[in-house]
mmCIF file as gemmi writes it, N, C-alpha and C atoms, coordinates in Angstrom:
data_model
loop_
_atom_site.group_PDB
_atom_site.id
_atom_site.type_symbol
_atom_site.label_atom_id
_atom_site.label_alt_id
_atom_site.label_comp_id
_atom_site.label_asym_id
_atom_site.label_entity_id
_atom_site.label_seq_id
_atom_site.pdbx_PDB_ins_code
_atom_site.Cartn_x
_atom_site.Cartn_y
_atom_site.Cartn_z
_atom_site.occupancy
_atom_site.B_iso_or_equiv
_atom_site.pdbx_formal_charge
_atom_site.auth_seq_id
_atom_site.auth_asym_id
_atom_site.pdbx_PDB_model_num
ATOM 1 N N . MET Axp A 1 ? 127.18 -2.275 87.958 1 0 ? 1 A 1
ATOM 2 C CA . MET Axp A 1 ? 127.613 -3.497 88.56 1 0 ? 1 A 1
ATOM 3 C C . MET Axp A 1 ? 126.643 -3.281 89.829 1 0 ? 1 A 1
ATOM 4 N N . ASP Axp A 2 ? 126.096 -4.299 90.111 1 0 ? 2 A 1
ATOM 5 C CA . ASP Axp A 2 ? 125.362 -4.169 91.329 1 0 ? 2 A 1
ATOM 6 C C . ASP Axp A 2 ? 125.823 -4.885 92.55 1 0 ? 2 A 1
ATOM 7 N N . PHE Axp A 3 ? 126.726 -5.972 92.237 1 0 ? 3 A 1
ATOM 8 C CA . PHE Axp A 3 ? 127.484 -6.863 93.237 1 0 ? 3 A 1
ATOM 9 C C . PHE Axp A 3 ? 128.729 -7.288 92.756 1 0 ? 3 A 1
ATOM 10 N N . LEU Axp A 4 ? 129.679 -7.868 93.915 1 0 ? 4 A 1
ATOM 11 C CA . LEU Axp A 4 ? 130.994 -8.804 93.435 1 0 ? 4 A 1
ATOM 12 C C . LEU Axp A 4 ? 131.012 -9.571 94.539 1 0 ? 4 A 1
ATOM 13 N N . THR Axp A 5 ? 131.732 -10.879 94.289 1 0 ? 5 A 1
ATOM 14 C CA . THR Axp A 5 ? 131.868 -11.651 95.085 1 0 ? 5 A 1
ATOM 15 C C . THR Axp A 5 ? 133.239 -11.717 95.62 1 0 ? 5 A 1
ATOM 16 N N . CYS Axp A 6 ? 133.647 -12.109 96.73 1 0 ? 6 A 1
ATOM 17 C CA . CYS Axp A 6 ? 135.023 -12.141 97.231 1 0 ? 6 A 1
ATOM 18 C C . CYS Axp A 6 ? 135.3 -13.501 98.047 1 0 ? 6 A 1
ATOM 19 N N . GLU Axp A 7 ? 136.27 -14.365 97.419 1 0 ? 7 A 1
ATOM 20 C CA . GLU Axp A 7 ? 136.448 -15.647 98.044 1 0 ? 7 A 1
ATOM 21 C C . GLU Axp A 7 ? 137.675 -15.339 98.9 1 0 ? 7 A 1
ATOM 22 N N . VAL Axp A 8 ? 137.737 -15.981 100.259 1 0 ? 8 A 1
ATOM 23 C CA . VAL Axp A 8 ? 138.587 -16.165 101.208 1 0 ? 8 A 1
ATOM 24 C C . VAL Axp A 8 ? 139.141 -17.483 100.883 1 0 ? 8 A 1
ATOM 25 N N . ARG Axp A 9 ? 140.365 -17.461 101.192 1 0 ? 9 A 1
ATOM 26 C CA . ARG Axp A 9 ? 141.22 -18.771 100.743 1 0 ? 9 A 1
ATOM 27 C C . ARG Axp A 9 ? 142.675 -18.606 101.733 1 0 ? 9 A 1
ATOM 28 N N . THR Axp A 10 ? 142.877 -19.95 101.872 1 0 ? 10 A 1
ATOM 29 C CA . THR Axp A 10 ? 144.474 -20.065 102.603 1 0 ? 10 A 1
ATOM 30 C C . THR Axp A 10 ? 145.503 -19.722 101.783 1 0 ? 10 A 1
ATOM 31 N N . LEU Axp A 11 ? 146.581 -19.608 101.991 1 0 ? 11 A 1
ATOM 32 C CA . LEU Axp A 11 ? 147.689 -19.439 101.289 1 0 ? 11 A 1
ATOM 33 C C . LEU Axp A 11 ? 148.106 -20.498 100.213 1 0 ? 11 A 1
ATOM 34 N N . ASP Axp A 12 ? 147.685 -21.866 100.595 1 0 ? 12 A 1
ATOM 35 C CA . ASP Axp A 12 ? 147.528 -22.803 99.595 1 0 ? 12 A 1
ATOM 36 C C . ASP Axp A 12 ? 146.7 -23.101 98.796 1 0 ? 12 A 1
ATOM 37 N N . GLY Axp A 13 ? 145.5 -22.146 98.89 1 0 ? 13 A 1
ATOM 38 C CA . GLY Axp A 13 ? 144.513 -22.061 98.021 1 0 ? 13 A 1
ATOM 39 C C . GLY Axp A 13 ? 142.879 -22.72 98.203 1 0 ? 13 A 1
ATOM 40 N N . GLN Axp A 14 ? 142.927 -23.149 99.569 1 0 ? 14 A 1
ATOM 41 C CA . GLN Axp A 14 ? 141.724 -23.699 100.156 1 0 ? 14 A 1
ATOM 42 C C . GLN Axp A 14 ? 141.147 -22.792 100.484 1 0 ? 14 A 1
ATOM 43 N N . SER Axp A 15 ? 139.748 -22.851 99.94 1 0 ? 15 A 1
ATOM 44 C CA . SER Axp A 15 ? 138.378 -21.856 99.746 1 0 ? 15 A 1
ATOM 45 C C . SER Axp A 15 ? 137.84 -21.922 101.2 1 0 ? 15 A 1
ATOM 46 N N . LEU Axp A 16 ? 137.686 -20.961 102.021 1 0 ? 16 A 1
ATOM 47 C CA . LEU Axp A 16 ? 137.198 -21.11 103.151 1 0 ? 16 A 1
ATOM 48 C C . LEU Axp A 16 ? 135.669 -20.486 103.076 1 0 ? 16 A 1
ATOM 49 N N . GLY Axp A 17 ? 135.479 -19.8 102.14 1 0 ? 17 A 1
ATOM 50 C CA . GLY Axp A 17 ? 134.125 -19.241 101.923 1 0 ? 17 A 1
ATOM 51 C C . GLY Axp A 17 ? 133.822 -18.121 100.836 1 0 ? 17 A 1
ATOM 52 N N . VAL Axp A 18 ? 132.939 -17.693 100.48 1 0 ? 18 A 1
ATOM 53 C CA . VAL Axp A 18 ? 132.702 -16.616 99.299 1 0 ? 18 A 1
ATOM 54 C C . VAL Axp A 18 ? 131.545 -15.697 100.175 1 0 ? 18 A 1
ATOM 55 N N . MET Axp A 19 ? 131.841 -14.298 99.77 1 0 ? 19 A 1
ATOM 56 C CA . MET Axp A 19 ? 130.826 -13.367 100.347 1 0 ? 19 A 1
ATOM 57 C C . MET Axp A 19 ? 130.127 -12.629 99.294 1 0 ? 19 A 1
ATOM 58 N N . VAL Axp A 20 ? 129.138 -12.316 99.017 1 0 ? 20 A 1
ATOM 59 C CA . VAL Axp A 20 ? 128.476 -11.342 98.241 1 0 ? 20 A 1
ATOM 60 C C . VAL Axp A 20 ? 128.863 -9.835 98.668 1 0 ? 20 A 1
ATOM 61 N N . LEU Axp A 21 ? 129.185 -9.02 98.029 1 0 ? 21 A 1
ATOM 62 C CA . LEU Axp A 21 ? 129.688 -7.615 98.118 1 0 ? 21 A 1
ATOM 63 C C . LEU Axp A 21 ? 128.531 -6.918 97.423 1 0 ? 21 A 1
ATOM 64 N N . LYS Axp A 22 ? 127.56 -6.147 98.17 1 0 ? 22 A 1
ATOM 65 C CA . LYS Axp A 22 ? 126.675 -5.276 97.607 1 0 ? 22 A 1
ATOM 66 C C . LYS Axp A 22 ? 127.189 -3.762 97.104 1 0 ? 22 A 1
ATOM 67 N N . ALA Axp A 23 ? 126.486 -3.318 96.17 1 0 ? 23 A 1
ATOM 68 C CA . ALA Axp A 23 ? 127.205 -2.005 95.917 1 0 ? 23 A 1
ATOM 69 C C . ALA Axp A 23 ? 126.506 -1.304 97.131 1 0 ? 23 A 1
ATOM 70 N N . LYS Axp A 24 ? 127.254 -0.153 97.503 1 0 ? 24 A 1
ATOM 71 C CA . LYS Axp A 24 ? 127.081 0.724 98.728 1 0 ? 24 A 1
ATOM 72 C C . LYS Axp A 24 ? 127.814 2.194 98.474 1 0 ? 24 A 1
ATOM 73 N N . THR Axp A 25 ? 127.191 3.249 98.981 1 0 ? 25 A 1
ATOM 74 C CA . THR Axp A 25 ? 127.712 4.495 99.165 1 0 ? 25 A 1
ATOM 75 C C . THR Axp A 25 ? 127.871 4.531 100.506 1 0 ? 25 A 1
ATOM 76 N N . PHE Axp A 26 ? 129.095 4.707 100.96 1 0 ? 26 A 1
ATOM 77 C CA . PHE Axp A 26 ? 129.723 4.835 102.304 1 0 ? 26 A 1
ATOM 78 C C . PHE Axp A 26 ? 129.493 6.136 102.868 1 0 ? 26 A 1
ATOM 79 N N . ALA Axp A 27 ? 129.161 6.584 103.899 1 0 ? 27 A 1
ATOM 80 C CA . ALA Axp A 27 ? 128.874 7.611 104.976 1 0 ? 27 A 1
ATOM 81 C C . ALA Axp A 27 ? 129.9 8.59 104.427 1 0 ? 27 A 1
ATOM 82 N N . SER Axp A 28 ? 131.086 8.306 104.146 1 0 ? 28 A 1
ATOM 83 C CA . SER Axp A 28 ? 132.21 9.283 103.774 1 0 ? 28 A 1
ATOM 84 C C . SER Axp A 28 ? 131.889 10.025 102.196 1 0 ? 28 A 1
ATOM 85 N N . GLY Axp A 29 ? 131.005 9.433 101.663 1 0 ? 29 A 1
ATOM 86 C CA . GLY Axp A 29 ? 130.519 9.705 100.335 1 0 ? 29 A 1
ATOM 87 C C . GLY Axp A 29 ? 130.941 9.167 99.302 1 0 ? 29 A 1
ATOM 88 N N . SER Axp A 30 ? 131.97 7.994 99.801 1 0 ? 30 A 1
ATOM 89 C CA . SER Axp A 30 ? 132.638 7.083 98.486 1 0 ? 30 A 1
ATOM 90 C C . SER Axp A 30 ? 131.771 6.24 98.337 1 0 ? 30 A 1
ATOM 91 N N . ARG Axp A 31 ? 132.062 5.663 97.035 1 0 ? 31 A 1
ATOM 92 C CA . ARG Axp A 31 ? 131.183 4.393 96.411 1 0 ? 31 A 1
ATOM 93 C C . ARG Axp A 31 ? 132.064 3.458 96.344 1 0 ? 31 A 1
ATOM 94 N N . GLY Axp A 32 ? 131.486 2.132 96.614 1 0 ? 32 A 1
ATOM 95 C CA . GLY Axp A 32 ? 132.133 0.718 96.451 1 0 ? 32 A 1
ATOM 96 C C . GLY Axp A 32 ? 131.225 -0.265 96.519 1 0 ? 32 A 1
ATOM 97 N N . PHE Axp A 33 ? 131.837 -1.334 97.454 1 0 ? 33 A 1
ATOM 98 C CA . PHE Axp A 33 ? 131.013 -2.504 97.386 1 0 ? 33 A 1
ATOM 99 C C . PHE Axp A 33 ? 131.288 -3.138 99.075 1 0 ? 33 A 1
ATOM 100 N N . HIS Axp A 34 ? 130.382 -3.601 99.688 1 0 ? 34 A 1
ATOM 101 C CA . HIS Axp A 34 ? 130.652 -4.049 100.963 1 0 ? 34 A 1
ATOM 102 C C . HIS Axp A 34 ? 129.847 -5.344 101.16 1 0 ? 34 A 1
ATOM 103 N N . GLY Axp A 35 ? 130.38 -6.188 102.165 1 0 ? 35 A 1
ATOM 104 C CA . GLY Axp A 35 ? 129.79 -7.882 102.245 1 0 ? 35 A 1
ATOM 105 C C . GLY Axp A 35 ? 130.265 -7.813 103.828 1 0 ? 35 A 1
ATOM 106 N N . GLN Axp A 36 ? 129.432 -9.004 104.405 1 0 ? 36 A 1
ATOM 107 C CA . GLN Axp A 36 ? 129.898 -9.572 105.419 1 0 ? 36 A 1
ATOM 108 C C . GLN Axp A 36 ? 129.397 -11.124 105.597 1 0 ? 36 A 1
ATOM 109 N N . GLY Axp A 37 ? 129.992 -11.736 106.447 1 0 ? 37 A 1
ATOM 110 C CA . GLY Axp A 37 ? 129.613 -13.32 106.665 1 0 ? 37 A 1
ATOM 111 C C . GLY Axp A 37 ? 130.336 -13.96 107.603 1 0 ? 37 A 1
ATOM 112 N N . LYS Axp A 38 ? 130.156 -15.099 107.888 1 0 ? 38 A 1
ATOM 113 C CA . LYS Axp A 38 ? 130.713 -16.114 108.941 1 0 ? 38 A 1
ATOM 114 C C . LYS Axp A 38 ? 131.635 -16.987 108.092 1 0 ? 38 A 1
ATOM 115 N N . LEU Axp A 39 ? 132.877 -17.153 108.384 1 0 ? 39 A 1
ATOM 116 C CA . LEU Axp A 39 ? 133.747 -18.503 107.87 1 0 ? 39 A 1
ATOM 117 C C . LEU Axp A 39 ? 134.158 -19.404 109.026 1 0 ? 39 A 1
ATOM 118 N N . GLU Axp A 40 ? 134.599 -20.704 108.599 1 0 ? 40 A 1
ATOM 119 C CA . GLU Axp A 40 ? 135.109 -21.482 109.579 1 0 ? 40 A 1
ATOM 120 C C . GLU Axp A 40 ? 136.424 -21.779 109.253 1 0 ? 40 A 1
ATOM 121 N N . VAL Axp A 41 ? 137.314 -21.664 110.277 1 0 ? 41 A 1
ATOM 122 C CA . VAL Axp A 41 ? 138.949 -21.793 110.075 1 0 ? 41 A 1
ATOM 123 C C . VAL Axp A 41 ? 139.471 -22.429 111.318 1 0 ? 41 A 1
ATOM 124 N N . ASN Axp A 42 ? 139.758 -23.89 111.13 1 0 ? 42 A 1
ATOM 125 C CA . ASN Axp A 42 ? 140.319 -24.759 112.063 1 0 ? 42 A 1
ATOM 126 C C . ASN Axp A 42 ? 139.179 -25.021 113.191 1 0 ? 42 A 1
ATOM 127 N N . GLY Axp A 43 ? 138.052 -25.14 112.706 1 0 ? 43 A 1
ATOM 128 C CA . GLY Axp A 43 ? 136.982 -25.443 113.947 1 0 ? 43 A 1
ATOM 129 C C . GLY Axp A 43 ? 136.632 -23.877 114.598 1 0 ? 43 A 1
ATOM 130 N N . GLU Axp A 44 ? 137.066 -22.994 114.511 1 0 ? 44 A 1
ATOM 131 C CA . GLU Axp A 44 ? 136.666 -21.655 114.721 1 0 ? 44 A 1
ATOM 132 C C . GLU Axp A 44 ? 135.678 -21.063 113.83 1 0 ? 44 A 1
ATOM 133 N N . ARG Axp A 45 ? 134.686 -20.484 114.331 1 0 ? 45 A 1
ATOM 134 C CA . ARG Axp A 45 ? 133.922 -19.471 113.519 1 0 ? 45 A 1
ATOM 135 C C . ARG Axp A 45 ? 134.354 -18.065 113.639 1 0 ? 45 A 1
ATOM 136 N N . LEU Axp A 46 ? 134.59 -17.384 112.501 1 0 ? 46 A 1
ATOM 137 C CA . LEU Axp A 46 ? 134.726 -16.079 112.412 1 0 ? 46 A 1
ATOM 138 C C . LEU Axp A 46 ? 134.022 -15.136 111.709 1 0 ? 46 A 1
ATOM 139 N N . GLN Axp A 47 ? 133.637 -14.132 112.142 1 0 ? 47 A 1
ATOM 140 C CA . GLN Axp A 47 ? 132.895 -13.155 111.357 1 0 ? 47 A 1
ATOM 141 C C . GLN Axp A 47 ? 133.914 -12.187 110.623 1 0 ? 47 A 1
ATOM 142 N N . ALA Axp A 48 ? 133.412 -12.148 109.195 1 0 ? 48 A 1
ATOM 143 C CA . ALA Axp A 48 ? 134.279 -11.526 108.136 1 0 ? 48 A 1
ATOM 144 C C . ALA Axp A 48 ? 133.655 -10.371 107.658 1 0 ? 48 A 1
ATOM 145 N N . GLN Axp A 49 ? 134.369 -9.236 107.341 1 0 ? 49 A 1
ATOM 146 C CA . GLN Axp A 49 ? 133.839 -8.103 106.385 1 0 ? 49 A 1
ATOM 147 C C . GLN Axp A 49 ? 134.674 -7.946 105.234 1 0 ? 49 A 1
ATOM 148 N N . CYS Axp A 50 ? 134.17 -7.467 104.249 1 0 ? 50 A 1
ATOM 149 C CA . CYS Axp A 50 ? 135.171 -7.202 102.91 1 0 ? 50 A 1
ATOM 150 C C . CYS Axp A 50 ? 134.377 -5.916 102.292 1 0 ? 50 A 1
ATOM 151 N N . GLN Axp A 51 ? 135.428 -5.199 101.743 1 0 ? 51 A 1
ATOM 152 C CA . GLN Axp A 51 ? 135.122 -3.771 101.288 1 0 ? 51 A 1
ATOM 153 C C . GLN Axp A 51 ? 135.821 -3.438 100.148 1 0 ? 51 A 1
ATOM 154 N N . ALA Axp A 52 ? 135.374 -2.954 99.236 1 0 ? 52 A 1
ATOM 155 C CA . ALA Axp A 52 ? 136.144 -2.688 97.927 1 0 ? 52 A 1
ATOM 156 C C . ALA Axp A 52 ? 135.769 -1.048 97.641 1 0 ? 52 A 1
ATOM 157 N N . VAL Axp A 53 ? 136.582 -0.098 97.55 1 0 ? 53 A 1
ATOM 158 C CA . VAL Axp A 53 ? 135.993 1.555 97.359 1 0 ? 53 A 1
ATOM 159 C C . VAL Axp A 53 ? 136.574 1.773 96.109 1 0 ? 53 A 1
ATOM 160 N N . VAL Axp A 54 ? 135.81 2.463 95.327 1 0 ? 54 A 1
ATOM 161 C CA . VAL Axp A 54 ? 136.238 3.16 94.148 1 0 ? 54 A 1
ATOM 162 C C . VAL Axp A 54 ? 137.016 4.217 94.205 1 0 ? 54 A 1
ATOM 163 N N . ILE Axp A 55 ? 138.34 4.11 93.968 1 0 ? 55 A 1
ATOM 164 C CA . ILE Axp A 55 ? 139.255 5.315 94.125 1 0 ? 55 A 1
ATOM 165 C C . ILE Axp A 55 ? 138.927 6.551 93.605 1 0 ? 55 A 1
ATOM 166 N N . GLY Axp A 56 ? 139.036 7.614 94.354 1 0 ? 56 A 1
ATOM 167 C CA . GLY Axp A 56 ? 138.533 8.816 93.806 1 0 ? 56 A 1
ATOM 168 C C . GLY Axp A 56 ? 137.217 9.258 93.866 1 0 ? 56 A 1
ATOM 169 N N . SER Axp A 57 ? 136.371 8.188 94.216 1 0 ? 57 A 1
ATOM 170 C CA . SER Axp A 57 ? 134.722 8.363 94.442 1 0 ? 57 A 1
ATOM 171 C C . SER Axp A 57 ? 134.286 9.459 95.183 1 0 ? 57 A 1
ATOM 172 N N . LYS Axp A 58 ? 135.25 9.683 96.29 1 0 ? 58 A 1
ATOM 173 C CA . LYS Axp A 58 ? 134.664 10.58 97.127 1 0 ? 58 A 1
ATOM 174 C C . LYS Axp A 58 ? 134.927 12.046 96.651 1 0 ? 58 A 1
ATOM 175 N N . ASP Axp A 59 ? 135.948 12.157 95.995 1 0 ? 59 A 1
ATOM 176 C CA . ASP Axp A 59 ? 136.189 13.453 95.37 1 0 ? 59 A 1
ATOM 177 C C . ASP Axp A 59 ? 135.105 13.78 94.301 1 0 ? 59 A 1
ATOM 178 N N . GLU Axp A 60 ? 134.686 12.619 93.535 1 0 ? 60 A 1
ATOM 179 C CA . GLU Axp A 60 ? 133.589 12.971 92.48 1 0 ? 60 A 1
ATOM 180 C C . GLU Axp A 60 ? 132.505 13.52 93.429 1 0 ? 60 A 1
ATOM 181 N N . ALA Axp A 61 ? 131.879 12.843 94.6 1 0 ? 61 A 1
ATOM 182 C CA . ALA Axp A 61 ? 130.823 13.256 95.463 1 0 ? 61 A 1
ATOM 183 C C . ALA Axp A 61 ? 130.863 14.521 95.423 1 0 ? 61 A 1
ATOM 184 N N . LYS Axp A 62 ? 132.121 15.119 96.1 1 0 ? 62 A 1
ATOM 185 C CA . LYS Axp A 62 ? 132.31 16.613 96.538 1 0 ? 62 A 1
ATOM 186 C C . LYS Axp A 62 ? 131.92 17.478 95.356 1 0 ? 62 A 1
ATOM 187 N N . GLU Axp A 63 ? 132.617 16.853 94.269 1 0 ? 63 A 1
ATOM 188 C CA . GLU Axp A 63 ? 132.546 17.759 93.198 1 0 ? 63 A 1
ATOM 189 C C . GLU Axp A 63 ? 131.031 18.015 92.577 1 0 ? 63 A 1
ATOM 190 N N . ALA Axp A 64 ? 130.208 17.012 92.565 1 0 ? 64 A 1
ATOM 191 C CA . ALA Axp A 64 ? 128.804 16.894 91.937 1 0 ? 64 A 1
ATOM 192 C C . ALA Axp A 64 ? 128.15 17.63 93.173 1 0 ? 64 A 1
ATOM 193 N N . ALA Axp A 65 ? 128.438 17.785 94.358 1 0 ? 65 A 1
ATOM 194 C CA . ALA Axp A 65 ? 127.638 18.49 95.438 1 0 ? 65 A 1
ATOM 195 C C . ALA Axp A 65 ? 127.84 20.044 95.239 1 0 ? 65 A 1
ATOM 196 N N . SER Axp A 66 ? 129.007 20.322 94.694 1 0 ? 66 A 1
ATOM 197 C CA . SER Axp A 66 ? 129.506 21.542 94.511 1 0 ? 66 A 1
ATOM 198 C C . SER Axp A 66 ? 128.752 22.306 93.283 1 0 ? 66 A 1
ATOM 199 N N . GLU Axp A 67 ? 128.354 21.409 92.413 1 0 ? 67 A 1
ATOM 200 C CA . GLU Axp A 67 ? 127.811 22.22 91.11 1 0 ? 67 A 1
ATOM 201 C C . GLU Axp A 67 ? 126.449 22.587 91.254 1 0 ? 67 A 1
């Protein structure tokens, strides 16, 4: 999988925006997805970030490096 999408919504379900999360290897060695974008809420512009990290992927990277 090369990317995911993340939709930001209010509690009542109104969509505020959609961000594309691209596959990434983080500096820690963990793998996952990361994206950023701008959203508007009540007339104010916000900068937002979203990340999803594969649980245990940092340990997998350590094990692969030690082999």
